[in-house]
C-alpha atoms as a printed R data frame, in Angstrom:
    type eleno elety resid chain resno       x      y       z
1   ATOM     1    CA   UNK     A     1 108.335 48.907 136.411
2   ATOM     2    CA   UNK     A     2 110.934 51.551 136.227
3   ATOM     3    CA   UNK     A     3 113.721 48.991 135.746
4   ATOM     4    CA   UNK     A     4 111.867 47.420 133.107
5   ATOM     5    CA   UNK     A     5 111.683 50.871 131.433
6   ATOM     6    CA   UNK     A     6 115.322 51.207 131.324
7   ATOM     7    CA   UNK     A     7 116.043 47.284 130.701
8   ATOM     8    CA   UNK     A     8 113.647 47.882 126.931
9   ATOM     9    CA   UNK     A     9 115.216 50.775 126.319
10  ATOM    10    CA   UNK     A    10 112.166 53.209 127.025
11  ATOM    11    CA   UNK     A    11 114.799 54.806 129.539
12  ATOM    12    CA   UNK     A    12 118.359 55.756 128.526
13  ATOM    13    CA   UNK     A    13 121.176 56.217 131.044
14  ATOM    14    CA   UNK     A    14 123.285 59.216 130.100
15  ATOM    15    CA   UNK     A    15 127.161 58.871 130.104
16  ATOM    16    CA   UNK     A    16 129.450 61.823 131.637
17  ATOM    17    CA   UNK     A    17 132.479 61.285 129.444
18  ATOM    18    CA   UNK     A    18 134.707 59.232 132.331
19  ATOM    19    CA   UNK     A    19 134.270 55.511 133.744
20  ATOM    20    CA   UNK     A    20 131.755 55.425 136.488
21  ATOM    21    CA   UNK     A    21 131.832 52.859 139.120
22  ATOM    22    CA   UNK     A    22 128.818 52.270 141.290
23  ATOM    23    CA   UNK     A    23 128.525 50.942 144.881
24  ATOM    24    CA   UNK     A    24 124.950 50.116 145.569
25  ATOM    25    CA   UNK     A    25 122.960 47.506 147.494
26  ATOM    26    CA   UNK     A    26 119.732 45.629 147.321
27  ATOM    27    CA   UNK     A    27 118.030 46.821 150.990
28  ATOM    28    CA   UNK     A    28 117.684 50.004 152.909
29  ATOM    29    CA   UNK     A    29 120.093 50.017 155.656
30  ATOM    30    CA   UNK     A    30 123.638 49.582 156.668
31  ATOM    31    CA   UNK     A    31 125.002 46.755 154.659
32  ATOM    32    CA   UNK     A    32 128.537 48.534 154.805
33  ATOM    33    CA   UNK     A    33 129.093 50.440 151.386
34  ATOM    34    CA   UNK     A    34 131.269 53.135 152.795
35  ATOM    35    CA   UNK     A    35 134.032 50.459 153.468
36  ATOM    36    CA   UNK     A    36 133.530 49.573 149.712
37  ATOM    37    CA   UNK     A    37 133.248 53.270 148.360
38  ATOM    38    CA   UNK     A    38 136.560 54.118 150.553
39  ATOM    39    CA   UNK     A    39 138.533 50.785 149.002
40  ATOM    40    CA   UNK     A    40 137.984 51.827 145.767
41  ATOM    41    CA   UNK     A    41 138.831 55.581 146.010
42  ATOM    42    CA   UNK     A    42 142.167 54.134 147.988
43  ATOM    43    CA   UNK     A    43 142.485 51.678 144.993
44  ATOM    44    CA   UNK     A    44 142.489 54.064 142.224
45  ATOM    45    CA   UNK     A    45 144.234 57.318 144.034
46  ATOM    46    CA   UNK     A    46 147.419 55.057 144.672
47  ATOM    47    CA   UNK     A    47 147.378 54.103 140.733
48  ATOM    48    CA   UNK     A    48 147.768 58.158 140.280
49  ATOM    49    CA   UNK     A    49 144.119 58.177 139.043
50  ATOM    50    CA   UNK     A    50 142.305 61.270 139.855
51  ATOM    51    CA   UNK     A    51 138.944 59.886 141.407
52  ATOM    52    CA   UNK     A    52 136.460 61.793 142.167
53  ATOM    53    CA   UNK     A    53 133.239 60.565 144.420
54  ATOM    54    CA   UNK     A    54 129.498 61.377 144.107
55  ATOM    55    CA   UNK     A    55 126.359 60.726 146.341
56  ATOM    56    CA   UNK     A    56 123.493 61.914 147.308
57  ATOM    57    CA   UNK     A    57 124.459 63.195 151.131
58  ATOM    58    CA   UNK     A    58 121.629 61.667 153.026
59  ATOM    59    CA   UNK     A    59 120.581 63.784 156.242
60  ATOM    60    CA   UNK     A    60 121.911 67.149 154.757
61  ATOM    61    CA   UNK     A    61 119.693 70.278 154.860
62  ATOM    62    CA   UNK     A    62 120.916 71.612 151.694
63  ATOM    63    CA   UNK     A    63 119.703 70.748 148.003
64  ATOM    64    CA   UNK     A    64 120.665 70.256 144.638
65  ATOM    65    CA   UNK     A    65 124.602 70.010 143.522
66  ATOM    66    CA   UNK     A    66 126.733 70.929 146.635
67  ATOM    67    CA   UNK     A    67 130.965 70.588 146.127
68  ATOM    68    CA   UNK     A    68 131.523 68.748 149.371
69  ATOM    69    CA   UNK     A    69 135.774 68.648 148.908
70  ATOM    70    CA   UNK     A    70 137.764 69.812 145.526
71  ATOM    71    CA   UNK     A    71 140.975 69.001 145.313
72  ATOM    72    CA   UNK     A    72 142.303 71.485 147.636
73  ATOM    73    CA   UNK     A    73 139.738 71.375 150.575
74  ATOM    74    CA   UNK     A    74 137.099 70.370 152.205
75  ATOM    75    CA   UNK     A    75 134.439 72.981 151.583
76  ATOM    76    CA   UNK     A    76 131.351 72.718 154.060
77  ATOM    77    CA   UNK     A    77 130.463 70.152 156.925
78  ATOM    78    CA   UNK     A    78 128.037 67.757 157.302
79  ATOM    79    CA   UNK     A    79 124.930 69.577 157.496
80  ATOM    80    CA   UNK     A    80 125.031 71.248 154.200
81  ATOM    81    CA   UNK     A    81 127.046 68.270 152.511
82  ATOM    82    CA   UNK     A    82 125.823 64.754 154.728
83  ATOM    83    CA   UNK     A    83 128.236 63.047 156.949
84  ATOM    84    CA   UNK     A    84 129.293 60.200 154.541
85  ATOM    85    CA   UNK     A    85 130.370 62.407 151.712
86  ATOM    86    CA   UNK     A    86 132.161 64.638 154.602
87  ATOM    87    CA   UNK     A    87 133.711 61.064 156.265
88  ATOM    88    CA   UNK     A    88 135.006 60.347 152.847
89  ATOM    89    CA   UNK     A    89 136.457 63.760 152.147
90  ATOM    90    CA   UNK     A    90 138.427 64.174 154.814
91  ATOM    91    CA   UNK     A    91 139.877 60.755 154.827
92  ATOM    92    CA   UNK     A    92 140.777 61.464 151.308
93  ATOM    93    CA   UNK     A    93 142.633 64.981 150.865
94  ATOM    94    CA   UNK     A    94 142.505 65.920 147.404
95  ATOM    95    CA   UNK     A    95 139.807 63.718 146.545
96  ATOM    96    CA   UNK     A    96 136.400 65.431 145.095
97  ATOM    97    CA   UNK     A    97 133.116 64.566 146.492
98  ATOM    98    CA   UNK     A    98 130.157 66.313 145.170
99  ATOM    99    CA   UNK     A    99 126.706 65.657 146.153
100 ATOM   100    CA   UNK     A   100 123.120 65.872 144.374
101 ATOM   101    CA   UNK     A   101 119.591 64.276 144.250
102 ATOM   102    CA   UNK     A   102 120.329 63.477 141.001
103 ATOM   103    CA   UNK     A   103 123.422 61.160 140.133
104 ATOM   104    CA   UNK     A   104 124.006 62.399 136.916
105 ATOM   105    CA   UNK     A   105 124.116 66.308 137.922
106 ATOM   106    CA   UNK     A   106 126.653 65.358 140.280
107 ATOM   107    CA   UNK     A   107 128.807 63.691 138.489
108 ATOM   108    CA   UNK     A   108 128.738 66.397 135.748
109 ATOM   109    CA   UNK     A   109 129.969 68.636 138.245
110 ATOM   110    CA   UNK     A   110 132.726 66.518 139.604
111 ATOM   111    CA   UNK     A   111 133.729 65.950 136.214
112 ATOM   112    CA   UNK     A   112 133.901 69.616 134.511
113 ATOM   113    CA   UNK     A   113 134.736 71.114 137.631
114 ATOM   114    CA   UNK     A   114 136.682 68.975 139.626
115 ATOM   115    CA   UNK     A   115 138.567 67.241 136.870
116 ATOM   116    CA   UNK     A   116 137.820 63.741 138.031
117 ATOM   117    CA   UNK     A   117 139.048 60.946 135.372
118 ATOM   118    CA   UNK     A   118 137.164 57.956 137.045
119 ATOM   119    CA   UNK     A   119 133.681 58.403 139.348
120 ATOM   120    CA   UNK     A   120 132.844 56.632 142.122
121 ATOM   121    CA   UNK     A   121 128.789 56.574 142.761
122 ATOM   122    CA   UNK     A   122 127.648 56.226 146.074
123 ATOM   123    CA   UNK     A   123 124.791 53.955 146.731
124 ATOM   124    CA   UNK     A   124 124.112 54.222 142.906
125 ATOM   125    CA   UNK     A   125 122.842 50.630 142.129
126 ATOM   126    CA   UNK     A   126 118.953 51.854 141.955
127 ATOM   127    CA   UNK     A   127 119.893 55.388 140.384
128 ATOM   128    CA   UNK     A   128 119.744 54.356 136.518
129 ATOM   129    CA   UNK     A   129 119.971 57.817 134.712
130 ATOM   130    CA   UNK     A   130 123.535 57.726 135.161
131 ATOM   131    CA   UNK     A   131 125.416 55.248 132.752
132 ATOM   132    CA   UNK     A   132 128.181 53.330 134.892
133 ATOM   133    CA   UNK     A   133 130.738 51.062 133.503
134 ATOM   134    CA   UNK     A   134 130.953 48.817 136.628
135 ATOM   135    CA   UNK     A   135 128.189 48.388 139.200
136 ATOM   136    CA   UNK     A   136 128.918 46.885 142.556
137 ATOM   137    CA   UNK     A   137 126.290 45.136 144.743
138 ATOM   138    CA   UNK     A   138 127.517 45.231 148.397
139 ATOM   139    CA   UNK     A   139 125.305 42.229 150.387
140 ATOM   140    CA   UNK     A   140 125.311 41.736 154.553
141 ATOM   141    CA   UNK     A   141 126.688 37.957 154.268
142 ATOM   142    CA   UNK     A   142 125.187 37.680 157.635
143 ATOM   143    CA   UNK     A   143 121.558 37.827 156.441
144 ATOM   144    CA   UNK     A   144 119.545 36.313 153.766
145 ATOM   145    CA   UNK     A   145 118.958 38.651 151.185
146 ATOM   146    CA   UNK     A   146 116.509 36.683 149.459
147 ATOM   147    CA   UNK     A   147 114.552 36.029 152.716
148 ATOM   148    CA   UNK     A   148 114.305 39.613 153.373
149 ATOM   149    CA   UNK     A   149 110.673 41.207 152.369
150 ATOM   150    CA   UNK     A   150 110.421 44.054 150.020
151 ATOM   151    CA   UNK     A   151 109.659 47.628 151.169
152 ATOM   152    CA   UNK     A   152 107.858 48.628 152.858
153 ATOM   153    CA   UNK     A   153 107.293 45.392 154.697
154 ATOM   154    CA   UNK     A   154 110.909 44.514 154.675
155 ATOM   155    CA   UNK     A   155 114.139 46.248 153.526
156 ATOM   156    CA   UNK     A   156 114.769 44.384 150.061
157 ATOM   157    CA   UNK     A   157 114.324 47.278 147.606
158 ATOM   158    CA   UNK     A   158 113.931 45.297 144.603
159 ATOM   159    CA   UNK     A   159 113.601 41.818 143.815
160 ATOM   160    CA   UNK     A   160 116.378 39.654 143.367
161 ATOM   161    CA   UNK     A   161 116.819 39.384 139.790
162 ATOM   162    CA   UNK     A   162 117.747 43.122 139.979
163 ATOM   163    CA   UNK     A   163 121.480 41.356 140.984
164 ATOM   164    CA   UNK     A   164 122.296 40.212 137.137
165 ATOM   165    CA   UNK     A   165 122.347 43.770 136.434
166 ATOM   166    CA   UNK     A   166 125.719 43.693 138.419
167 ATOM   167    CA   UNK     A   167 129.495 43.363 137.495
168 ATOM   168    CA   UNK     A   168 130.445 42.140 141.323
169 ATOM   169    CA   UNK     A   169 129.263 41.086 144.699
170 ATOM   170    CA   UNK     A   170 130.631 42.088 147.493
171 ATOM   171    CA   UNK     A   171 129.800 40.648 150.686
172 ATOM   172    CA   UNK     A   172 130.536 42.248 154.047
173 ATOM   173    CA   UNK     A   173 129.916 40.878 157.749
174 ATOM   174    CA   UNK     A   174 130.245 37.433 157.387
175 ATOM   175    CA   UNK     A   175 131.268 35.584 160.351
176 ATOM   176    CA   UNK     A   176 133.372 33.197 158.836
177 ATOM   177    CA   UNK     A   177 134.282 31.037 155.292
178 ATOM   178    CA   UNK     A   178 131.614 28.897 156.079
179 ATOM   179    CA   UNK     A   179 129.311 31.622 155.954
180 ATOM   180    CA   UNK     A   180 130.603 33.217 152.951
181 ATOM   181    CA   UNK     A   181 130.650 30.482 150.826
182 ATOM   182    CA   UNK     A   182 126.954 29.531 151.757
183 ATOM   183    CA   UNK     A   183 125.793 32.987 151.111
184 ATOM   184    CA   UNK     A   184 127.700 32.766 147.760
185 ATOM   185    CA   UNK     A   185 126.135 29.651 146.398
186 ATOM   186    CA   UNK     A   186 122.704 30.848 147.373
187 ATOM   187    CA   UNK     A   187 123.482 34.257 145.018
188 ATOM   188    CA   UNK     A   188 124.841 32.167 142.385
189 ATOM   189    CA   UNK     A   189 120.810 31.567 141.669
190 ATOM   190    CA   UNK     A   190 120.854 35.203 140.437
191 ATOM   191    CA   UNK     A   191 124.455 36.002 139.694
192 ATOM   192    CA   UNK     A   192 127.250 34.525 137.994
193 ATOM   193    CA   UNK     A   193 129.820 36.832 138.139
194 ATOM   194    CA   UNK     A   194 132.732 37.419 140.724
195 ATOM   195    CA   UNK     A   195 131.685 37.739 144.558
196 ATOM   196    CA   UNK     A   196 134.181 38.691 146.851
197 ATOM   197    CA   UNK     A   197 134.251 38.969 150.835
198 ATOM   198    CA   UNK     A   198 135.275 42.180 152.674
199 ATOM   199    CA   UNK     A   199 137.490 41.824 155.527
200 ATOM   200    CA   UNK     A   200 137.088 44.889 157.459
201 ATOM   201    CA   UNK     A   201 139.861 46.350 160.372
202 ATOM   202    CA   UNK     A   202 140.169 49.207 162.917
203 ATOM   203    CA   UNK     A   203 143.647 51.034 161.575
204 ATOM   204    CA   UNK     A   204 144.595 53.712 164.088
205 ATOM   205    CA   UNK     A   205 142.705 56.008 166.562
206 ATOM   206    CA   UNK     A   206 142.107 59.823 166.042
207 ATOM   207    CA   UNK     A   207 142.093 61.787 168.687
208 ATOM   208    CA   UNK     A   208 140.467 64.974 168.368
209 ATOM   209    CA   UNK     A   209 141.418 66.740 171.600
210 ATOM   210    CA   UNK     A   210 145.201 66.308 170.642
211 ATOM   211    CA   UNK     A   211 144.825 65.728 167.115
212 ATOM   212    CA   UNK     A   212 146.837 62.541 167.520
213 ATOM   213    CA   UNK     A   213 146.750 59.197 165.610
214 ATOM   214    CA   UNK     A   214 147.197 56.352 168.066
215 ATOM   215    CA   UNK     A   215 147.762 53.037 167.534
216 ATOM   216    CA   UNK     A   216 145.106 50.364 167.532
217 ATOM   217    CA   UNK     A   217 146.836 48.877 170.498
218 ATOM   218    CA   UNK     A   218 146.128 51.435 172.866
219 ATOM   219    CA   UNK     A   219 142.427 50.098 173.030
220 ATOM   220    CA   UNK     A   220 143.489 46.601 174.585
221 ATOM   221    CA   UNK     A   221 141.815 46.380 177.838
222 ATOM   222    CA   UNK     A   222 140.906 49.799 177.730
223 ATOM   223    CA   UNK     A   223 137.154 50.484 179.496
224 ATOM   224    CA   UNK     A   224 135.020 52.051 176.353
225 ATOM   225    CA   UNK     A   225 131.137 53.398 176.248
226 ATOM   226    CA   UNK     A   226 130.282 53.141 172.772
227 ATOM   227    CA   UNK     A   227 128.004 55.679 171.110
228 ATOM   228    CA   UNK     A   228 126.439 55.654 167.425
229 ATOM   229    CA   UNK     A   229 123.731 56.343 164.737
230 ATOM   230    CA   UNK     A   230 124.841 54.364 162.039
231 ATOM   231    CA   UNK     A   231 122.802 51.538 160.048
232 ATOM   232    CA   UNK     A   232 124.733 48.526 162.098
233 ATOM   233    CA   UNK     A   233 125.507 49.498 165.421
234 ATOM   234    CA   UNK     A   234 126.419 45.818 166.102
235 ATOM   235    CA   UNK     A   235 129.321 45.783 163.566
236 ATOM   236    CA   UNK     A   236 130.893 48.499 165.327
237 ATOM   237    CA   UNK     A   237 130.511 47.008 168.428
238 ATOM   238    CA   UNK     A   238 132.138 44.035 167.354
239 ATOM   239    CA   UNK     A   239 134.727 45.789 165.778
240 ATOM   240    CA   UNK     A   240 135.732 47.253 169.022
241 ATOM   241    CA   UNK     A   241 135.497 44.013 170.972
242 ATOM   242    CA   UNK     A   242 138.134 42.208 167.987
243 ATOM   243    CA   UNK     A   243 140.538 45.556 168.665
244 ATOM   244    CA   UNK     A   244 140.248 44.111 172.162
245 ATOM   245    CA   UNK     A   245 138.645 47.100 173.890
246 ATOM   246    CA   UNK     A   246 136.076 46.178 176.947
247 ATOM   247    CA   UNK     A   247 132.984 47.790 175.662
248 ATOM   248    CA   UNK     A   248 131.142 48.617 179.247
249 ATOM   249    CA   UNK     A   249 128.244 50.582 177.894
250 ATOM   250    CA   UNK     A   250 126.117 51.396 174.684
251 ATOM   251    CA   UNK     A   251 123.972 54.069 173.093
252 ATOM   252    CA   UNK     A   252 122.504 53.983 169.829
253 ATOM   253    CA   UNK     A   253 120.269 56.018 167.686
254 ATOM   254    CA   UNK     A   254 118.917 55.895 164.378
255 ATOM   255    CA   UNK     A   255 121.138 56.064 161.102
256 ATOM   256    CA   UNK     A   256 122.345 59.593 160.588
257 ATOM   257    CA   UNK     A   257 120.976 61.397 163.720
258 ATOM   258    CA   UNK     A   258 121.995 64.677 164.843
259 ATOM   259    CA   UNK     A   259 123.377 64.380 168.665
260 ATOM   260    CA   UNK     A   260 121.382 67.147 170.530
261 ATOM   261    CA   UNK     A   261 123.675 68.696 173.758
262 ATOM   262    CA   UNK     A   262 121.431 67.010 175.917
263 ATOM   263    CA   UNK     A   263 121.875 63.819 174.266
264 ATOM   264    CA   UNK     A   264 125.471 63.962 174.863
265 ATOM   265    CA   UNK     A   265 125.244 65.041 178.074
266 ATOM   266    CA   UNK     A   266 123.329 61.953 178.950
267 ATOM   267    CA   UNK     A   267 125.723 59.704 177.727
268 ATOM   268    CA   UNK     A   268 128.771 61.403 179.339
269 ATOM   269    CA   UNK     A   269 126.291 60.564 182.330
270 ATOM   270    CA   UNK     A   270 126.014 57.037 181.142
271 ATOM   271    CA   UNK     A   271 129.832 56.547 180.181
272 ATOM   272    CA   UNK     A   272 130.582 57.964 184.317
273 ATOM   273    CA   UNK     A   273 128.156 55.349 185.405
274 ATOM   274    CA   UNK     A   274 129.761 52.810 183.128
275 ATOM   275    CA   UNK     A   275 132.881 53.700 184.942
276 ATOM   276    CA   UNK     A   276 134.353 54.125 181.222
277 ATOM   277    CA   UNK     A   277 138.159 55.310 180.402
278 ATOM   278    CA   UNK     A   278 137.229 56.872 177.497
279 ATOM   279    CA   UNK     A   279 134.481 57.428 174.917
280 ATOM   280    CA   UNK     A   280 134.203 55.962 171.401
281 ATOM   281    CA   UNK     A   281 132.130 56.605 168.573
282 ATOM   282    CA   UNK     A   282 132.516 56.092 164.586
283 ATOM   283    CA   UNK     A   283 133.772 58.201 161.895
284 ATOM   284    CA   UNK     A   284 130.431 58.893 160.260
285 ATOM   285    CA   UNK     A   285 129.147 59.874 163.839
286 ATOM   286    CA   UNK     A   286 132.646 61.861 164.453
287 ATOM   287    CA   UNK     A   287 131.584 64.343 161.435
288 ATOM   288    CA   UNK     A   288 128.422 64.944 162.308
289 ATOM   289    CA   UNK     A   289 129.423 66.874 165.557
290 ATOM   290    CA   UNK     A   290 132.796 68.109 164.491
291 ATOM   291    CA   UNK     A   291 131.457 71.560 163.528
292 ATOM   292    CA   UNK     A   292 129.577 72.063 166.556
293 ATOM   293    CA   UNK     A   293 132.188 73.714 168.875
294 ATOM   294    CA   UNK     A   294 129.645 73.090 172.247
295 ATOM   295    CA   UNK     A   295 129.533 69.745 171.310
296 ATOM   296    CA   UNK     A   296 132.898 69.181 171.174
297 ATOM   297    CA   UNK     A   297 133.295 70.604 174.217
298 ATOM   298    CA   UNK     A   298 131.059 68.326 176.071
299 ATOM   299    CA   UNK     A   299 132.938 65.293 174.485
300 ATOM   300    CA   UNK     A   300 136.705 66.465 175.073
301 ATOM   301    CA   UNK     A   301 136.230 67.368 178.637
302 ATOM   302    CA   UNK     A   302 136.101 64.834 181.388
303 ATOM   303    CA   UNK     A   303 136.913 61.493 179.398
304 ATOM   304    CA   UNK     A   304 138.442 60.990 176.061
305 ATOM   305    CA   UNK     A   305 137.123 60.598 173.091
306 ATOM   306    CA   UNK     A   306 138.514 57.894 170.817
307 ATOM   307    CA   UNK     A   307 137.010 57.843 166.928
308 ATOM   308    CA   UNK     A   308 138.569 54.497 165.185
309 ATOM   309    CA   UNK     A   309 139.569 54.584 161.371
310 ATOM   310    CA   UNK     A   310 137.966 51.785 159.634
311 ATOM   311    CA   UNK     A   311 139.440 50.331 156.806
312 ATOM   312    CA   UNK     A   312 139.033 47.203 154.585
313 ATOM   313    CA   UNK     A   313 140.508 45.021 152.162
314 ATOM   314    CA   UNK     A   314 139.069 42.630 149.355
315 ATOM   315    CA   UNK     A   315 139.291 38.861 149.340
316 ATOM   316    CA   UNK     A   316 140.310 37.798 147.268
317 ATOM   317    CA   UNK     A   317 141.874 41.161 146.153
318 ATOM   318    CA   UNK     A   318 142.398 40.177 142.517
319 ATOM   319    CA   UNK     A   319 139.146 40.112 141.158
320 ATOM   320    CA   UNK     A   320 138.651 43.653 142.412
321 ATOM   321    CA   UNK     A   321 142.028 45.072 141.376
322 ATOM   322    CA   UNK     A   322 141.467 43.343 138.194
323 ATOM   323    CA   UNK     A   323 138.125 45.995 137.934
324 ATOM   324    CA   UNK     A   324 140.071 48.691 138.717
325 ATOM   325    CA   UNK     A   325 142.666 48.160 136.228
326 ATOM   326    CA   UNK     A   326 140.239 47.630 133.677
327 ATOM   327    CA   UNK     A   327 138.778 50.925 134.274
328 ATOM   328    CA   UNK     A   328 142.528 52.444 134.219
329 ATOM   329    CA   UNK     A   329 143.320 50.959 130.878
330 ATOM   330    CA   UNK     A   330 140.177 52.588 129.274
331 ATOM   331    CA   UNK     A   331 141.576 56.293 130.305
332 ATOM   332    CA   UNK     A   332 144.487 55.538 127.729
């Protein structure tokens, strides 16, 4: 009913005076939105645009609008700003990140207080009070979106015709070109715009103990114990395997989970029992522990902790590049 109210003009979206790109999805859970947000931020930043990111900031203990990072520094930790916003802020120094339950209020703050020329809204497809110039919907290519039941029976947030509001569909997690092709054909029933696939890869390793960035070659043949609290942990272990790591053990928690010291101690014990050479966790999980000195002592003691850094690219690249360039041209 709410979507119908927007579609018929009963409710109206509000503009913030600069172009807005929303990256969202049709389901609750891990479709791989954050790498897509980061890819768009990278494309805009490389072209000299002052881009700002807004998000709700899931898992944070704060309320209202919070400036996670301005153009000078990261201001708050993951408890206050949320894990994914802080991850983006750490990864892109100089890119302002603002969180707020109301996306419009967060967008106003990132434009007026941080000087953003283009706003990227993380998880913004269903938040229609903020006007978007482009809507990108991220779909898990390894599953059948149309077969997923609606909430609360399943994970789908809205009916399939909602895809017609999108300007582009981005598929993540496709196992091969054939699967990507099959999913694209199925989505054409509801969407006739550009569909691109996302290829993920691990580009480097962050080593918190030394502060060094290591080559991905260091992972080859290394016995790793993986732990994570993300929406799709299978994708993380698959990334490690593709990089040549030997995953000798794993511990999974629910998305956005705050690790206790007891849990971290258990992880260390299980890693020792599995004869792991290193502990590995995701960037998102690391930022939740980064501001806890006692947690970092636990994780950087006997075993090395490695944090693989993820990157993504669109295939074909030209469709996403063209969308970005259209918005940049609108600035002039």
